[in-house]
Backbone as a chain_set.jsonl record, in Angstrom:
{"seq": "MSVPTPSSAQFKLPDDTDARPTALLVDFGGVLTTNVFESFRAFCRAEGLDPDAVKKTFRERPEALELLRRLEVGELEEEEFAERFGPIIGVHQTRGLVDRLFAGMKPDEAMIAAVERARANGIKTGLISNSWGRGRYDRELLPKLFDAVVISGEVGLHKPQPEIYELAAERIQEPCERCVFVDDLRENCAGAEAVGMTAILHRGPDSTLPQLEQLFGVRLRATNGQR", "coords": {"N": [[85.338, 76.665, 126.601], [86.674, 78.913, 129.031], [88.457, 81.971, 129.236], [89.074, 84.155, 131.078], [90.12, 86.876, 130.12], [93.065, 88.598, 131.791], [92.87, 90.754, 134.59], [95.145, 93.76, 135.75], [94.759, 93.006, 138.56], [94.642, 91.397, 138.81], [97.606, 89.975, 139.243], [98.96, 91.037, 141.787], [101.286, 91.051, 143.058], [103.359, 89.683, 146.604], [105.646, 92.068, 148.073], [107.827, 90.157, 148.997], [110.189, 88.813, 147.625], [110.578, 84.976, 147.065], [107.764, 85.052, 146.602], [107.128, 84.995, 144.242], [107.308, 84.245, 141.011], [109.103, 81.863, 139.398], [110.411, 80.712, 135.894], [109.272, 81.005, 132.838], [106.648, 80.016, 130.735], [106.636, 79.792, 127.143], [103.759, 79.501, 123.889], [104.717, 79.444, 120.642], [103.629, 80.142, 118.101], [102.202, 82.995, 116.797], [102.84, 84.507, 119.071], [105.496, 84.188, 120.011], [105.17, 84.647, 117.728], [103.512, 86.944, 114.765], [100.462, 87.325, 115.009], [99.013, 84.612, 114.339], [95.867, 83.628, 113.522], [95.806, 85.55, 111.343], [97.436, 85.075, 109.299], [96.135, 82.955, 108.461], [93.738, 84.555, 107.813], [94.494, 84.954, 105.02], [95.182, 83.464, 103.852], [93.145, 81.847, 102.769], [91.367, 84.321, 102.155], [93.035, 84.92, 99.294], [93.23, 82.415, 98.509], [90.571, 82.765, 97.945], [87.821, 82.045, 99.622], [85.656, 82.155, 102.326], [87.816, 84.549, 104.869], [87.891, 83.93, 107.433], [87.076, 80.912, 107.478], [89.008, 78.704, 108.036], [89.256, 78.903, 110.564], [86.721, 79.123, 111.415], [86.115, 76.356, 110.305], [87.592, 74.31, 112.202], [86.484, 75.237, 114.44], [83.999, 73.959, 113.8], [83.755, 71.469, 112.649], [84.119, 68.982, 113.724], [85.709, 66.472, 112.115], [87.707, 68.178, 111.428], [89.442, 69.202, 113.118], [89.884, 66.91, 114.688], [91.962, 66.077, 113.09], [93.463, 68.071, 113.024], [95.486, 67.317, 115.587], [95.857, 64.753, 115.035], [97.961, 65.492, 113.327], [99.353, 67.585, 115.25], [100.984, 65.684, 117.072], [102.492, 63.93, 115.782], [100.548, 61.752, 114.539], [100.347, 61.714, 112.445], [101.386, 63.083, 109.129], [102.618, 65.937, 107.246], [101.753, 65.761, 104.487], [99.366, 64.164, 104.047], [97.359, 65.034, 106.357], [97.053, 67.739, 104.786], [96.531, 66.521, 102.397], [93.611, 65.373, 102.934], [92.449, 67.643, 104.799], [92.31, 69.829, 103.293], [90.048, 69.471, 101.485], [87.978, 69.526, 103.179], [87.672, 71.832, 103.324], [87.344, 73.198, 101.276], [89.31, 73.292, 98.855], [91.442, 72.788, 96.6], [94.054, 71.663, 95.712], [96.245, 70.974, 97.242], [99.265, 71.009, 97.62], [101.933, 72.259, 99.669], [100.031, 72.963, 101.14], [100.136, 73.617, 103.973], [102.139, 75.22, 104.496], [102.048, 77.481, 102.918], [99.683, 78.19, 104.53], [100.58, 79.333, 106.96], [101.96, 81.228, 105.547], [102.076, 84.198, 105.535], [102.885, 84.498, 108.749], [105.304, 86.525, 111.056], [108.034, 86.795, 112.779], [107.493, 88.048, 115.529], [109.139, 90.164, 116.991], [109.676, 92.138, 119.97], [108.088, 89.921, 121.407], [110.229, 88.004, 121.209], [111.892, 88.844, 122.211], [111.888, 89.959, 124.545], [111.731, 87.166, 126.007], [114.315, 87.152, 125.86], [115.482, 88.934, 127.614], [114.297, 88.415, 129.877], [115.696, 85.493, 130.756], [117.719, 86.123, 130.762], [117.969, 87.728, 133.348], [117.718, 85.495, 135.346], [115.292, 84.385, 135.133], [113.498, 81.387, 134.851], [112.91, 79.247, 131.145], [110.843, 78.269, 128.409], [109.564, 76.027, 126.397], [105.866, 75.943, 124.955], [104.837, 74.34, 122.217], [102.389, 73.007, 119.849], [102.981, 71.644, 117.579], [102.92, 71.904, 113.72], [102.847, 69.381, 112.208], [106.577, 69.174, 110.792], [106.732, 71.891, 111.29], [107.468, 75.74, 112.104], [110.065, 76.101, 112.857], [112.952, 78.023, 114.23], [115.991, 76.833, 114.589], [117.807, 77.523, 115.437], [117.726, 79.531, 116.852], [116.483, 79.12, 118.496], [117.73, 77.284, 120.868], [118.973, 79.389, 122.276], [117.116, 81.172, 123.025], [116.099, 79.113, 125.256], [115.809, 77.381, 128.226], [114.068, 74.57, 127.722], [112.528, 73.448, 125.682], [109.697, 71.828, 124.644], [108.115, 70.691, 121.551], [104.625, 69.368, 119.89], [104.289, 67.345, 117.974], [107.016, 65.914, 118.737], [107.184, 64.958, 121.531], [104.192, 63.759, 121.815], [101.98, 65.037, 122.933], [99.958, 67.26, 123.408], [98.752, 70.436, 123.872], [95.55, 70.833, 125.237], [96.783, 69.071, 127.406], [96.462, 68.359, 129.751], [99.169, 66.543, 131.254], [101.358, 68.001, 128.554], [101.773, 70.44, 129.801], [102.815, 69.59, 132.33], [105.095, 68.172, 131.594], [106.6, 69.783, 130.634], [107.344, 71.999, 132.524], [108.569, 69.792, 134.244], [111.27, 69.263, 132.553], [111.833, 72.451, 132.373], [112.527, 72.117, 136.276], [111.327, 72.777, 137.305], [108.546, 73.801, 140.027], [104.861, 73.232, 138.356], [103.48, 75.602, 140.09], [105.416, 77.27, 140.237], [105.085, 78.475, 137.259], [104.413, 80.349, 134.908], [102.531, 81.449, 132.616], [101.849, 81.315, 129.08], [99.906, 82.434, 126.057], [97.138, 82.067, 122.754], [95.794, 81.549, 123.028], [92.458, 80.56, 124.541], [91.597, 77.698, 125.571], [93.897, 76.841, 125.507], [95.236, 78.092, 127.861], [93.851, 77.679, 129.644], [94.313, 75.308, 130.018], [96.945, 74.608, 130.939], [96.45, 76.461, 133.317], [94.792, 74.181, 135.29], [96.684, 72.966, 136.112], [97.986, 74.291, 137.629], [99.709, 76.298, 136.942], [100.687, 79.885, 136.576], [98.695, 81.929, 134.38], [98.121, 84.137, 130.724], [96.531, 84.771, 128.324], [97.126, 85.967, 125.798], [97.512, 88.772, 123.703], [99.272, 90.779, 122.257], [102.089, 92.01, 122.432], [102.238, 95.233, 124.034], [99.888, 94.6, 125.686], [100.431, 92.274, 127.352], [103.696, 91.912, 127.873], [103.376, 94.624, 129.651], [101.953, 92.857, 131.777], [104.025, 90.421, 132.694], [106.181, 91.769, 133.696], [105.209, 93.521, 136.018], [105.055, 90.005, 137.396], [106.984, 89.068, 137.149], [108.643, 91.007, 138.335], [111.29, 92.573, 137.372], [112.101, 94.09, 134.29], [111.143, 94.276, 130.972], [110.649, 95.011, 128.066], [111.962, 96.516, 125.894], [113.744, 99.945, 126.142], [116.015, 102.629, 126.397], [116.533, 103.13, 123.755], [116.65, 99.892, 123.097], [116.052, 97.069, 120.766]], "CA": [[86.699, 75.97, 127.684], [86.825, 79.911, 128.412], [89.733, 82.208, 130.795], [88.89, 85.792, 131.742], [91.221, 88.262, 130.242], [94.267, 88.734, 133.128], [93.289, 91.407, 134.705], [95.79, 93.852, 136.835], [94.341, 92.912, 140.258], [94.732, 89.796, 140.022], [98.664, 89.875, 139.051], [99.962, 91.35, 142.868], [102.45, 89.837, 144.46], [104.003, 90.152, 147.978], [107.044, 92.191, 147.499], [109.218, 89.147, 149.019], [110.645, 87.53, 146.313], [110.243, 83.849, 147.644], [106.703, 84.362, 146.422], [107.188, 85.547, 142.149], [107.332, 82.733, 139.666], [110.815, 81.661, 138.673], [109.751, 79.907, 135.005], [108.265, 81.012, 131.941], [106.685, 78.788, 129.96], [105.668, 80.442, 126.271], [103.315, 79.264, 122.77], [105.172, 79.918, 119.634], [102.939, 80.877, 116.916], [101.008, 83.822, 118.003], [103.106, 84.538, 120.879], [106.811, 84.376, 119.528], [104.977, 85.873, 115.752], [102.238, 88.118, 114.165], [99.232, 86.894, 114.801], [98.119, 83.073, 113.126], [94.535, 83.748, 112.493], [95.514, 87.136, 110.668], [97.752, 84.207, 108.74], [95.21, 82.085, 107.599], [92.725, 84.51, 106.79], [95.601, 86.098, 104.507], [94.918, 82.54, 102.53], [91.855, 82.337, 103.186], [91.507, 84.912, 101.097], [93.95, 84.554, 98.268], [92.279, 81.337, 98.053], [88.59, 83.036, 97.349], [87.098, 81.559, 100.807], [85.595, 83.463, 103.396], [88.469, 84.58, 105.087], [86.832, 83.27, 108.491], [87.381, 79.582, 106.926], [89.639, 77.605, 108.811], [89.508, 79.008, 112.168], [85.482, 78.076, 111.746], [86.293, 75.139, 110.241], [88.312, 73.573, 113.197], [85.348, 74.887, 115.091], [82.844, 73.794, 113.819], [83.949, 70.505, 112.169], [84.596, 67.581, 114.931], [86.902, 65.675, 112.001], [89.102, 68.608, 110.935], [89.836, 69.108, 114.721], [90.918, 65.387, 115.054], [93.273, 65.49, 112.006], [94.925, 68.142, 112.843], [95.481, 66.856, 116.827], [96.541, 63.916, 114.898], [99.161, 65.962, 113.261], [100.024, 67.868, 115.91], [101.196, 64.791, 118.012], [103.147, 63.442, 114.8], [100.163, 60.976, 113.759], [99.989, 62.682, 110.522], [102.339, 63.129, 108.283], [101.864, 67.44, 106.622], [100.951, 65.678, 103.647], [98.404, 63.442, 104.629], [97.04, 65.867, 106.854], [96.718, 68.469, 103.913], [95.503, 66.021, 101.2], [92.201, 65.209, 103.889], [91.589, 69.106, 105.043], [91.608, 70.818, 101.797], [88.476, 69.6, 100.753], [87.124, 70.164, 103.743], [87.475, 73.853, 103.429], [87.67, 73.692, 99.773], [91.081, 73.875, 98.408], [91.757, 71.159, 95.756], [95.487, 72.586, 95.349], [96.493, 70.589, 98.121], [100.729, 70.929, 97.723], [102.03, 72.989, 100.313], [99.482, 73.585, 102.041], [100.892, 74.394, 105.598], [103.668, 76.417, 103.719], [100.722, 78.633, 102.328], [98.965, 78.962, 105.533], [101.889, 80.369, 107.895], [103.4, 82.484, 105.024], [101.503, 86.414, 106.564], [103.26, 84.71, 110.568], [106.265, 86.431, 110.543], [108.789, 87.117, 114.313], [107.251, 89.131, 116.695], [111.014, 90.768, 117.899], [109.428, 92.573, 121.051], [108.287, 89.097, 122.612], [111.345, 87.775, 121.779], [113.29, 90.28, 122.788], [111.366, 90.251, 126.215], [112.201, 85.983, 126.196], [115.632, 86.808, 125.827], [115.749, 89.171, 128.789], [113.508, 87.392, 131.518], [116.805, 84.401, 130.664], [118.998, 86.546, 131.308], [117.557, 87.757, 134.536], [117.674, 84.473, 135.863], [114.143, 83.613, 135.161], [114.101, 79.884, 133.555], [112.032, 79.845, 130.463], [110.731, 77.388, 128.592], [108.534, 76.591, 125.253], [105.282, 74.534, 124.181], [104.15, 74.395, 121.279], [101.459, 72.682, 119.847], [103.317, 71.525, 115.65], [101.69, 71.179, 112.512], [104.138, 68.265, 111.428], [107.887, 69.924, 110.385], [106.551, 73.678, 112.166], [107.825, 76.458, 111.868], [111.122, 76.701, 113.737], [114.443, 78.76, 114.338], [116.016, 75.396, 115.462], [119.358, 77.879, 115.962], [117.378, 80.517, 118.017], [115.621, 78.001, 120.686], [118.189, 77.056, 122.217], [119.89, 81.135, 123.006], [116.098, 81.374, 123.671], [115.034, 78.479, 126.545], [115.974, 76.076, 128.681], [113.542, 73.577, 127.926], [111.667, 73.033, 124.608], [108.815, 70.75, 124.152], [106.598, 70.563, 120.244], [103.699, 68.425, 120.731], [104.943, 66.497, 117.473], [108.186, 65.142, 118.994], [106.537, 64.122, 122.833], [103.082, 62.645, 121.625], [101.72, 65.07, 123.221], [98.838, 68.384, 122.894], [97.767, 71.469, 124.664], [95.81, 71.606, 126.369], [96.338, 67.947, 127.132], [97.566, 67.774, 131.319], [100.675, 66.877, 130.365], [102.58, 68.705, 128.607], [102.441, 71.499, 130.35], [103.591, 68.932, 133.347], [106.042, 67.626, 131.195], [107.388, 71.253, 130.099], [108.051, 71.413, 133.556], [109.922, 68.552, 134.793], [111.758, 69.692, 131.793], [113.301, 72.946, 133.733], [113.136, 71.643, 137.092], [110.241, 73.849, 138.472], [106.607, 73.241, 140.083], [103.826, 73.998, 137.647], [102.569, 76.786, 140.317], [106.083, 78.479, 140.488], [105.444, 79.118, 135.885], [103.554, 81.543, 133.574], [102.901, 80.222, 130.024], [101.653, 82.871, 127.697], [99.343, 81.391, 124.73], [96.701, 83.168, 122.103], [94.553, 80.635, 122.681], [92.072, 80.257, 125.645], [91.732, 76.388, 125.53], [95.23, 76.313, 126.232], [95.198, 78.914, 128.602], [93.642, 77.314, 130.753], [95.476, 73.84, 130.189], [97.91, 75.154, 132.114], [95.861, 76.671, 134.981], [94.515, 73.579, 135.336], [97.567, 71.846, 136.488], [98.5, 75.223, 138.613], [100.062, 78.043, 135.989], [99.727, 81.448, 136.027], [98.076, 82.166, 132.272], [98.457, 85.318, 130.56], [95.974, 85.192, 127.986], [98.374, 86.86, 124.312], [96.583, 89.955, 122.715], [100.078, 91.622, 121.94], [103.138, 92.923, 123.654], [101.703, 95.748, 124.17], [98.735, 94.109, 126.528], [101.008, 91.252, 127.85], [104.659, 92.465, 128.786], [103.502, 95.102, 131.382], [102.244, 91.751, 133.495], [105.247, 89.895, 132.634], [106.824, 92.663, 134.689], [103.911, 93.005, 136.985], [104.301, 89.018, 138.089], [108.575, 88.93, 137.858], [109.49, 91.975, 139.016], [111.638, 92.698, 136.068], [111.578, 95.365, 133.354], [111.576, 93.782, 129.345], [110.465, 96.112, 127.194], [112.637, 97.902, 125.869], [114.458, 101.183, 126.689], [116.711, 103.71, 125.266], [116.561, 102.692, 121.936], [116.333, 98.454, 122.504], [114.907, 96.638, 120.344]], "C": [[87.008, 78.097, 127.596], [87.722, 80.9, 129.725], [89.334, 83.55, 130.174], [90.387, 86.399, 130.938], [91.899, 88.326, 131.587], [93.391, 89.953, 133.791], [94.269, 92.596, 136.025], [95.773, 93.839, 138.119], [94.47, 91.379, 140.448], [96.609, 89.074, 139.261], [99.261, 90.633, 140.052], [100.126, 91.229, 143.074], [102.646, 90.493, 145.728], [104.863, 91.091, 147.088], [108.108, 91.558, 147.719], [108.934, 88.545, 147.481], [111.096, 86.404, 146.357], [109.584, 83.827, 146.664], [106.942, 84.674, 144.927], [107.771, 84.41, 141.719], [108.86, 82.963, 139.531], [110.968, 81.215, 136.917], [109.12, 80.439, 134.544], [108.257, 81.37, 130.775], [105.561, 79.76, 128.686], [105.259, 79.769, 124.987], [104.069, 79.795, 122.147], [104.488, 80.475, 118.666], [102.166, 82.178, 117.513], [101.566, 84.241, 118.988], [104.496, 85.122, 120.607], [106.401, 85.089, 118.087], [103.987, 85.814, 115.833], [101.135, 87.183, 114.505], [99.111, 85.223, 113.822], [97.328, 83.093, 112.438], [95.378, 84.985, 110.927], [96.253, 86.29, 108.817], [96.919, 83.78, 107.517], [93.63, 83.401, 106.732], [93.434, 84.922, 106.302], [95.441, 85.358, 103.186], [93.984, 82.036, 102.459], [91.721, 83.089, 101.504], [92.401, 85.248, 99.54], [93.458, 83.0, 97.788], [90.801, 81.402, 97.567], [87.712, 82.278, 98.107], [87.058, 82.884, 101.854], [86.785, 83.385, 104.106], [88.328, 83.912, 106.941], [87.548, 81.696, 108.011], [87.877, 78.754, 107.816], [89.333, 77.929, 110.468], [87.537, 78.667, 112.257], [85.699, 76.987, 111.872], [86.657, 74.614, 111.003], [87.579, 73.637, 114.351], [84.137, 74.051, 115.179], [82.499, 72.056, 112.848], [84.734, 69.75, 112.509], [85.897, 67.156, 113.838], [87.723, 66.55, 111.355], [89.853, 68.917, 112.201], [90.535, 67.532, 114.841], [91.617, 65.297, 114.368], [94.392, 66.594, 112.329], [95.842, 67.916, 114.672], [96.572, 65.574, 116.274], [98.097, 64.265, 113.531], [100.403, 66.467, 113.79], [101.09, 67.074, 116.878], [101.918, 63.699, 116.988], [102.022, 62.181, 114.431], [100.128, 60.573, 112.072], [101.048, 63.122, 110.268], [102.013, 65.042, 107.896], [101.32, 67.174, 105.599], [99.422, 65.74, 103.29], [97.532, 64.645, 105.231], [96.407, 67.151, 105.561], [95.791, 68.408, 103.05], [94.317, 66.067, 101.941], [91.764, 66.792, 104.693], [91.601, 69.829, 103.804], [90.623, 70.268, 101.071], [87.742, 69.806, 101.771], [86.489, 71.539, 103.66], [87.654, 74.217, 101.947], [88.444, 74.669, 98.686], [91.59, 72.501, 98.419], [93.24, 71.362, 95.611], [95.929, 71.819, 97.005], [98.623, 71.131, 98.919], [100.959, 72.306, 98.167], [101.084, 73.978, 100.777], [99.38, 74.202, 103.541], [101.29, 75.451, 105.458], [102.729, 77.927, 103.693], [100.226, 79.364, 103.74], [99.592, 79.416, 107.123], [102.314, 81.683, 106.682], [102.841, 83.583, 105.173], [102.696, 85.45, 108.605], [104.539, 84.793, 110.337], [106.606, 86.897, 111.997], [107.754, 87.956, 114.343], [108.725, 89.821, 117.807], [110.564, 91.057, 119.269], [108.961, 91.695, 122.084], [109.316, 87.991, 122.179], [112.801, 88.06, 122.472], [112.913, 90.29, 124.409], [112.228, 88.485, 126.999], [113.698, 86.068, 126.582], [115.859, 87.757, 127.094], [115.341, 88.298, 129.866], [115.423, 86.281, 131.425], [117.927, 85.203, 131.529], [119.161, 87.548, 132.934], [117.774, 86.932, 135.652], [116.16, 84.027, 136.032], [114.583, 82.931, 133.929], [112.91, 79.402, 132.971], [112.317, 78.272, 129.452], [109.338, 77.485, 127.259], [107.457, 75.568, 124.941], [105.188, 75.001, 123.976], [103.472, 74.088, 120.104], [101.754, 73.149, 118.078], [102.102, 71.213, 114.746], [102.861, 70.815, 111.69], [105.14, 69.167, 111.181], [107.535, 70.616, 111.42], [107.882, 73.535, 111.357], [109.115, 77.004, 112.588], [112.152, 77.472, 113.387], [114.774, 77.936, 114.794], [117.397, 76.253, 116.445], [119.065, 78.75, 117.486], [116.5, 80.226, 119.582], [116.685, 77.953, 121.182], [119.486, 78.337, 123.144], [118.365, 81.624, 123.265], [115.866, 80.847, 125.551], [116.243, 77.726, 126.561], [115.379, 75.075, 128.519], [112.492, 73.939, 126.388], [110.805, 71.614, 124.615], [106.788, 71.04, 123.276], [106.149, 69.159, 120.697], [103.965, 67.065, 119.77], [106.418, 65.694, 118.012], [108.283, 64.23, 120.295], [105.32, 63.386, 122.248], [102.114, 63.716, 122.369], [100.728, 66.289, 122.672], [98.741, 69.034, 123.741], [96.356, 72.132, 123.783], [95.585, 70.191, 127.062], [97.271, 68.39, 128.866], [98.873, 67.628, 130.972], [102.351, 66.87, 129.891], [102.77, 69.67, 129.304], [103.458, 70.982, 132.177], [105.225, 68.126, 132.93], [107.588, 69.381, 130.994], [108.43, 71.885, 131.873], [108.669, 71.132, 134.965], [110.896, 69.307, 133.981], [112.789, 71.34, 132.339], [113.594, 73.636, 135.062], [112.291, 72.855, 137.491], [109.284, 73.592, 138.695], [105.78, 74.077, 139.143], [104.462, 75.348, 138.366], [104.088, 77.519, 141.146], [106.203, 79.15, 138.332], [104.369, 79.982, 135.969], [104.07, 81.052, 132.928], [101.98, 81.406, 129.948], [101.295, 81.826, 126.416], [98.0, 81.94, 124.821], [95.38, 82.808, 121.911], [93.961, 80.417, 124.268], [91.847, 79.209, 126.396], [93.582, 75.954, 126.742], [95.663, 77.139, 127.741], [94.656, 78.346, 130.237], [93.217, 75.039, 131.264], [96.183, 73.961, 130.924], [97.136, 75.922, 133.905], [95.372, 75.394, 135.159], [95.195, 72.652, 135.804], [98.558, 72.88, 137.157], [99.277, 76.429, 138.452], [99.684, 79.061, 136.416], [99.49, 81.294, 134.224], [98.401, 83.022, 132.392], [97.702, 84.439, 129.165], [96.337, 86.058, 126.494], [97.745, 88.147, 123.547], [98.111, 90.972, 122.246], [101.54, 91.903, 122.872], [102.877, 93.794, 124.378], [100.641, 96.058, 126.049], [99.532, 93.045, 128.023], [102.523, 91.878, 128.545], [104.303, 93.507, 129.655], [103.269, 94.24, 132.735], [103.051, 91.086, 133.659], [105.803, 90.95, 134.065], [106.598, 92.67, 135.639], [104.628, 91.297, 137.825], [105.812, 88.812, 138.488], [109.316, 90.143, 138.859], [110.631, 92.702, 138.171], [111.189, 94.234, 134.733], [111.814, 94.302, 131.864], [111.017, 93.624, 128.48], [111.142, 96.775, 127.24], [113.054, 99.106, 125.942], [115.859, 101.693, 126.295], [117.259, 103.32, 123.903], [116.614, 101.211, 121.686], [115.516, 98.076, 121.679], [114.038, 95.583, 121.257]], "O": [[87.398, 78.65, 126.568], [87.651, 80.604, 130.917], [89.311, 83.86, 128.983], [91.531, 86.233, 131.359], [91.181, 88.073, 132.555], [92.941, 90.309, 132.702], [94.097, 92.288, 137.205], [96.551, 94.477, 138.829], [94.451, 90.567, 141.374], [96.737, 87.913, 138.874], [100.275, 91.168, 139.604], [99.508, 90.865, 144.074], [102.227, 91.623, 145.978], [104.914, 91.066, 145.858], [109.179, 91.823, 147.173], [108.069, 88.121, 146.715], [112.16, 86.32, 145.744], [109.931, 83.125, 145.714], [106.493, 83.575, 144.602], [108.71, 83.791, 142.22], [109.545, 83.985, 139.562], [112.112, 81.561, 136.621], [108.119, 80.76, 135.185], [108.877, 82.129, 130.029], [104.437, 80.224, 128.871], [106.26, 79.221, 124.525], [104.485, 80.822, 122.683], [104.927, 81.585, 118.361], [101.627, 82.209, 118.62], [100.855, 84.421, 119.976], [104.748, 86.297, 120.873], [107.11, 85.881, 117.467], [103.32, 85.074, 116.556], [101.228, 86.072, 113.983], [99.178, 85.134, 112.596], [97.362, 82.83, 111.236], [95.236, 84.853, 109.711], [95.905, 86.607, 107.679], [96.921, 84.026, 106.311], [92.919, 83.257, 105.738], [93.651, 85.926, 106.981], [95.467, 85.808, 102.041], [94.141, 81.384, 101.426], [91.873, 82.692, 100.349], [91.891, 86.113, 98.828], [93.408, 82.677, 96.601], [90.086, 80.551, 97.037], [86.779, 81.761, 97.493], [87.738, 83.876, 102.116], [87.17, 82.22, 104.199], [89.354, 83.296, 107.229], [88.72, 81.535, 108.351], [87.093, 78.021, 108.418], [89.233, 77.081, 111.355], [87.13, 77.975, 113.19], [85.646, 76.369, 112.935], [85.908, 73.641, 110.922], [87.626, 72.766, 115.22], [83.5, 73.609, 116.135], [81.397, 71.622, 112.51], [85.844, 69.59, 112.001], [87.034, 67.334, 114.275], [88.57, 66.022, 110.635], [91.077, 68.815, 112.122], [91.719, 67.309, 115.093], [92.362, 64.347, 114.608], [95.604, 66.475, 112.15], [96.914, 68.513, 114.774], [97.684, 65.351, 116.754], [98.91, 63.464, 113.069], [101.587, 66.301, 113.496], [101.98, 67.724, 117.427], [101.918, 62.539, 117.402], [102.677, 61.306, 113.866], [99.986, 59.742, 111.174], [101.755, 63.597, 111.156], [100.968, 65.421, 108.425], [100.394, 67.917, 105.275], [98.652, 66.528, 102.74], [96.938, 65.274, 104.355], [95.193, 67.353, 105.574], [94.857, 69.146, 102.735], [93.703, 67.07, 101.576], [90.619, 66.884, 105.137], [90.587, 70.446, 103.477], [90.404, 70.698, 99.939], [86.662, 70.328, 101.492], [85.392, 72.071, 103.833], [88.032, 75.308, 101.519], [88.387, 75.758, 98.114], [91.929, 71.634, 99.224], [93.362, 70.489, 94.752], [95.76, 72.601, 97.94], [99.033, 71.416, 100.045], [100.543, 73.31, 97.589], [101.14, 75.205, 100.843], [98.645, 75.075, 104.001], [100.994, 76.488, 106.051], [102.808, 79.003, 104.287], [100.294, 80.555, 104.043], [98.971, 79.74, 108.135], [102.833, 82.769, 106.938], [103.62, 84.316, 104.563], [103.049, 86.263, 109.46], [105.179, 83.917, 109.755], [105.66, 87.398, 112.605], [107.207, 88.499, 113.383], [108.99, 89.812, 119.009], [111.017, 90.215, 120.045], [109.077, 91.987, 123.275], [109.246, 86.965, 122.855], [113.908, 87.737, 122.903], [113.695, 90.625, 125.299], [112.954, 88.434, 127.991], [114.252, 85.316, 127.384], [116.661, 87.184, 127.83], [116.058, 87.598, 130.581], [116.258, 86.635, 132.258], [118.642, 84.969, 132.503], [120.211, 87.928, 133.453], [117.991, 87.394, 136.772], [115.838, 83.351, 137.009], [115.238, 83.162, 132.912], [111.94, 79.11, 133.67], [113.258, 77.481, 129.508], [108.51, 78.379, 127.091], [107.821, 74.423, 124.67], [105.196, 76.129, 124.469], [103.797, 74.788, 119.145], [101.319, 74.1, 117.429], [101.006, 70.662, 114.847], [103.562, 71.443, 110.897], [104.69, 70.302, 111.333], [107.876, 70.203, 112.529], [108.631, 72.773, 110.746], [109.22, 78.196, 112.876], [112.326, 77.651, 112.181], [114.065, 77.697, 115.771], [117.856, 75.936, 117.542], [119.639, 78.76, 118.575], [116.168, 80.63, 120.697], [116.786, 78.68, 122.17], [120.324, 78.24, 124.041], [118.38, 82.711, 123.842], [115.638, 81.508, 126.565], [117.148, 77.457, 125.771], [115.934, 74.173, 129.146], [111.743, 74.915, 126.426], [111.324, 70.498, 124.59], [105.619, 71.264, 123.589], [106.674, 68.266, 121.361], [103.94, 65.941, 120.27], [106.707, 64.702, 117.342], [108.981, 63.223, 120.414], [105.513, 62.171, 122.203], [101.045, 63.118, 122.492], [100.659, 66.348, 121.444], [98.593, 68.408, 124.791], [96.054, 72.898, 122.867], [94.422, 69.921, 127.361], [98.47, 68.646, 128.973], [99.583, 68.493, 130.46], [103.459, 66.432, 130.199], [103.941, 69.949, 129.562], [104.275, 71.605, 132.855], [106.118, 67.698, 133.662], [108.771, 69.669, 131.178], [109.62, 72.061, 132.135], [109.019, 71.676, 136.011], [111.508, 70.136, 134.655], [113.993, 71.38, 132.591], [114.207, 74.668, 135.339], [112.804, 73.847, 138.008], [108.666, 73.054, 137.776], [105.875, 75.301, 139.061], [105.367, 76.046, 137.907], [104.058, 78.104, 142.229], [107.051, 79.97, 137.981], [103.621, 80.248, 136.91], [105.128, 80.519, 132.595], [101.57, 82.198, 130.797], [101.94, 80.892, 125.937], [97.448, 82.273, 125.87], [94.409, 83.201, 121.265], [94.755, 80.147, 125.17], [91.819, 79.313, 127.623], [94.032, 75.383, 127.735], [96.408, 76.615, 128.568], [94.978, 78.56, 131.406], [92.608, 74.232, 131.966], [96.055, 73.207, 131.889], [97.388, 75.788, 135.102], [96.529, 75.327, 135.574], [94.69, 71.547, 136.005], [99.744, 72.578, 137.298], [99.523, 77.305, 139.281], [98.504, 79.301, 136.672], [100.032, 80.707, 133.287], [98.929, 83.409, 133.434], [98.284, 83.389, 128.892], [95.499, 86.923, 126.239], [97.679, 87.902, 122.343], [97.786, 92.087, 121.839], [101.584, 91.91, 124.102], [103.133, 93.56, 125.559], [100.619, 96.906, 126.94], [99.265, 93.093, 129.224], [102.474, 92.296, 129.701], [104.969, 93.43, 130.688], [103.702, 94.357, 133.882], [103.208, 90.816, 134.85], [105.7, 90.647, 135.254], [107.297, 92.092, 136.471], [104.706, 91.447, 139.045], [106.138, 88.499, 139.633], [110.175, 90.114, 139.739], [110.76, 93.823, 138.662], [110.228, 94.984, 134.566], [112.803, 93.569, 131.88], [110.739, 92.549, 127.948], [111.322, 97.612, 128.123], [112.03, 99.642, 125.519], [116.714, 100.914, 125.874], [118.35, 103.319, 123.332], [116.635, 100.844, 120.511], [114.366, 98.512, 121.642], [112.949, 95.172, 120.856]]}, "num_chains": 1, "name": "protein.A"}
């Protein structure tokens, strides 16, 4: 399933503020953090694998994707997932496998600050995240950033199922049509669009933040020495 990268023409809205979206929903890994797949590549290089082995395995091996989906909705524990997934990609030391996969992932301060600014400007904010077992969330930070948090393993749903987007909209008490969703995966953007949300395919703050500023009509990038 393919979602084109949004063009600036798609994001021109009337000056009437009533026509603007009222809620910003974001993914966690790859949006509020650095690129997830770069972390996977670093893991693969450390394990002596093809750098794209993890990405290719989920794309080409249905049994691997099924394991991931079961992990995301809480049907598998992290350790059991690692024991089953490791042999599929050729990794025999499965202890701490998920931690090693995400070891190269760091916070994206520009995106985190943008969500903070959005909320400070009266925009409702929410998280929709597909978790890998226990997840790697800063639980103290989440309430400071978001009005609502929807994590797949806690709700038994995963992106791009339509119900997970609808649940997030329900929790922030806004219709899907007034929500903007940001994710780094095309299929997850397509899932959001299917329920009426506006989706932005994230390829970094330099492209995402100008689009969000145009949609919401507020400044989200740092100015005058701000982070």
